[in-house]
C-alpha positions, 0 to 999 in steps of 0.5 A: 497339318494345314496350318503347318504348309505356311511354313513348309513355304516360308517365302513362296511368295507364287503359287496360290493357298486356300481358304484353309490353308490360309485362315488354320495358318492365323487360328495359329497364330493367334492361338501362338501369340496367345501363348507367348502372351500368357508366358510371358505374363508368369514368368515377368518378363517383358516381349521377349517370346512376344516378338521372336515369335512376331518377326519370325511369323512376318513373311509366312504371314505375308507370303500366305497372304499373297498365295490366297490373293492369287488364288482369288486372281488378285495381284499380292501388290494388291497385300500392300493395301494392309496399311492404307486405313480402310484397305483391311477390310477390303484384303479381308472380304477379299481373303473370304472369298472363293477361289477360282474355280479352274486355273489362272494366271497364277496356277492350277486350284489347290482343291 
């Protein structure tokens, strides 16, 4: 149940998150995204469940992203690169890097 770990740490921006935790959370988010879009298409509604799903996941999504950056020994403020056009690509590369093998300034290695 590692994909639910960011929901237990809903708004915790300190500490570190492993690659597995980060990517499983995003996989769960995308599956929920697809499910709610299909439910809305079947019901013929426009955006109710889907918008609630997105709004409910904004904070844990940012929190797990910041903790993932901490795991690579980068500042969580780098998450703001999401608003820069090519910053998304740079962050994607950082999210794919392995964590620091030892403890860093953000805490002990979560592995």
